[in-house]
C-alpha positions as CSV (number, residue, x, y, z in Angstrom):
1,M,-24.2,-28.1,33.7
2,S,-23.1,-28.3,30.1
3,R,-19.6,-27.2,29.3
4,V,-20.6,-26.5,25.8
5,R,-21.0,-22.6,25.1
6,H,-24.2,-21.4,23.4
7,L,-23.3,-20.0,20.1
8,E,-24.6,-16.4,20.0
9,P,-26.2,-14.9,17.1
10,R,-23.9,-12.6,14.9
11,Q,-24.5,-8.9,13.8
12,A,-24.3,-9.9,10.3
13,A,-27.3,-10.7,8.0
14,A,-28.7,-14.2,8.8
15,A,-27.3,-15.7,5.8
16,L,-23.7,-14.7,6.7
17,A,-24.3,-15.3,10.4
18,T,-21.4,-18.0,10.9
19,P,-21.7,-19.8,14.1
20,T,-18.9,-19.1,16.5
21,D,-18.3,-19.5,20.3
22,L,-16.7,-16.2,20.4
23,K,-18.8,-13.2,21.9
24,N,-20.2,-10.5,19.8
25,D,-17.7,-8.0,21.1
26,A,-14.8,-10.4,20.3
27,V,-16.1,-10.9,16.8
28,S,-16.4,-7.1,16.2
29,A,-13.0,-6.3,17.8
30,V,-11.1,-9.1,15.9
31,A,-12.9,-8.5,12.7
32,A,-12.1,-4.9,12.7
33,A,-8.3,-5.6,13.4
34,I,-8.1,-8.2,10.7
35,N,-10.1,-6.0,8.1
36,A,-7.7,-3.3,8.5
37,L,-4.9,-5.9,7.8
38,V,-6.7,-7.2,4.7
39,A,-6.9,-3.6,3.5
40,D,-3.0,-3.2,4.1
41,V,-2.3,-6.4,2.4
42,F,-4.2,-5.5,-0.6
43,A,-2.5,-2.0,-0.7
44,L,0.9,-3.6,-0.3
45,Y,0.2,-6.2,-2.9
46,V,-0.7,-3.5,-5.4
47,K,2.4,-1.4,-4.5
48,T,4.7,-4.6,-4.8
49,K,3.2,-5.2,-8.2
50,N,3.5,-1.8,-9.4
51,F,7.3,-1.7,-8.4
52,H,7.6,-5.1,-10.0
53,W,6.3,-3.7,-13.2
54,H,8.2,-0.7,-13.1
55,V,11.7,-1.6,-12.0
56,S,14.5,-0.8,-14.1
57,G,18.2,-0.9,-14.0
58,P,21.3,-3.3,-14.0
59,H,19.6,-5.4,-11.1
60,F,16.2,-5.5,-13.2
61,R,15.8,-9.4,-13.4
62,D,16.8,-9.8,-9.7
63,Y,14.4,-7.3,-8.3
64,H,11.6,-8.2,-10.9
65,L,11.8,-11.8,-9.8
66,L,12.0,-10.9,-5.9
67,L,8.9,-8.6,-6.1
68,D,7.0,-11.0,-8.0
69,E,7.7,-13.7,-5.4
70,Q,6.8,-11.4,-2.7
71,S,3.7,-10.0,-4.3
72,E,2.5,-13.8,-4.6
73,Q,3.1,-14.3,-1.0
74,I,1.2,-11.2,0.0
75,F,-1.6,-11.9,-2.3
76,A,-2.2,-15.4,-0.7
77,A,-2.5,-13.7,2.7
78,T,-5.4,-11.7,1.6
79,D,-7.8,-14.6,1.2
80,E,-6.6,-16.4,4.5
81,L,-7.3,-13.1,6.5
82,A,-10.5,-12.3,4.8
83,E,-11.8,-16.0,5.4
84,R,-10.7,-15.7,9.0
85,V,-13.0,-12.9,9.6
86,R,-15.9,-14.8,7.9
87,K,-15.0,-18.0,10.2
88,I,-15.5,-16.0,13.4
89,G,-18.8,-14.5,12.2
90,G,-17.7,-11.2,10.9
91,T,-18.0,-9.7,7.5
92,T,-15.0,-8.5,5.5
93,L,-14.0,-5.9,2.8
94,R,-16.3,-5.7,-0.4
95,S,-14.7,-3.1,-2.5
96,I,-11.6,-1.1,-3.5
97,G,-13.4,1.8,-1.6
98,H,-13.5,-0.1,1.4
99,I,-10.0,-0.9,1.1
100,A,-8.9,2.9,0.6
101,K,-10.9,3.8,3.8
102,L,-9.0,1.2,5.9
103,Q,-5.5,1.0,4.3
104,R,-2.7,2.3,6.4
105,V,0.0,1.4,3.6
106,K,0.5,4.5,1.4
107,D,0.0,4.1,-2.3
108,N,2.8,5.4,-4.5
109,D,1.7,6.8,-8.0
110,A,4.9,8.3,-8.8
111,E,5.8,8.0,-12.5
112,F,9.5,6.8,-11.7
113,V,10.9,5.5,-8.4
114,A,14.6,4.6,-8.3
115,P,15.1,0.8,-7.6
116,Q,16.8,1.3,-4.2
117,A,14.0,3.5,-3.1
118,M,11.5,0.9,-4.2
119,L,13.0,-1.7,-2.1
120,R,13.5,0.6,1.0
121,E,9.9,1.7,0.7
122,L,8.6,-1.8,0.4
123,M,10.8,-2.8,3.3
124,D,9.4,-0.1,5.4
125,D,5.9,-1.1,4.4
126,N,6.5,-4.7,5.4
127,E,7.9,-3.6,8.7
128,M,4.8,-1.5,9.3
129,L,2.6,-4.4,8.3
130,A,4.5,-6.7,10.8
131,H,3.7,-4.1,13.6
132,N,0.1,-3.8,12.6
133,M,-0.1,-7.5,12.7
134,R,1.4,-7.6,16.3
135,A,-1.4,-5.3,17.3
136,A,-4.2,-7.5,15.7
137,H,-2.4,-10.3,17.5
138,E,-2.9,-8.7,20.8
139,V,-6.7,-8.0,20.0
140,A,-7.2,-11.7,19.2
141,E,-5.2,-12.7,22.1
142,K,-7.3,-10.6,24.7
143,H,-10.4,-12.4,23.1
144,N,-8.8,-15.8,23.2
145,D,-9.0,-16.4,19.6
146,V,-6.3,-18.8,19.3
147,A,-6.7,-19.5,15.5
148,T,-6.4,-16.0,14.6
149,T,-3.1,-15.6,16.6
150,S,-1.6,-18.5,15.2
151,L,-2.5,-17.4,11.6
152,L,-1.0,-13.9,12.5
153,E,2.2,-15.3,13.9
154,N,2.9,-17.0,10.4
155,F,2.1,-13.8,8.7
156,I,4.4,-11.7,10.9
157,D,7.2,-14.2,10.2
158,Q,6.5,-13.8,6.6
159,A,6.6,-10.0,6.7
160,E,9.8,-9.9,8.6
161,R,11.4,-12.2,6.0
162,R,10.3,-10.0,3.1
163,A,11.5,-6.9,5.0
164,W,14.8,-8.8,5.6
165,F,15.3,-9.5,1.9
166,L,14.5,-6.2,0.9
167,F,16.9,-4.4,3.2
168,E,19.7,-6.8,2.0
169,A,18.8,-6.2,-1.6
170,S,18.9,-2.5,-1.0
171,Q,22.4,-2.4,0.3
172,A,24.9,-0.3,-1.7
173,E,27.4,-2.3,-3.6
174,R,30.2,-3.3,-1.5
């Protein structure tokens, strides 16, 4: 008996049916978990850029550069996460509307947010993102999707580092 598993057809349109050895239920579960993260990461990217553009005050330069650096790291994760969904045979987000339906990171449309409040809000969002990534990691691990778990481990570390930097930057002057 051959040890090679038959690659099952995907639920996606034939042109998008990437071959994988994951079962259909695994693809559905992992894709759903990762797509929710893609929405969260896009929302966090936009919020981080919003605060980057609108930060003010005596620490403007430091905060402006910190948020720009963090937004670049966050944006880079969107492509890797969405492509992971495609690699396992799923489909990913297609529109801003789809992001809005799935995102758990709340938007901030306030006309003015104090710099310390910006940093604290982004710290909380990054902590929540790390939590949501751990939950997605559990889903991927349950389905033996080693590559997704590995990818998420790196992104969890990045989110924790961003939260740490935001925490330290938001401390009151000593």
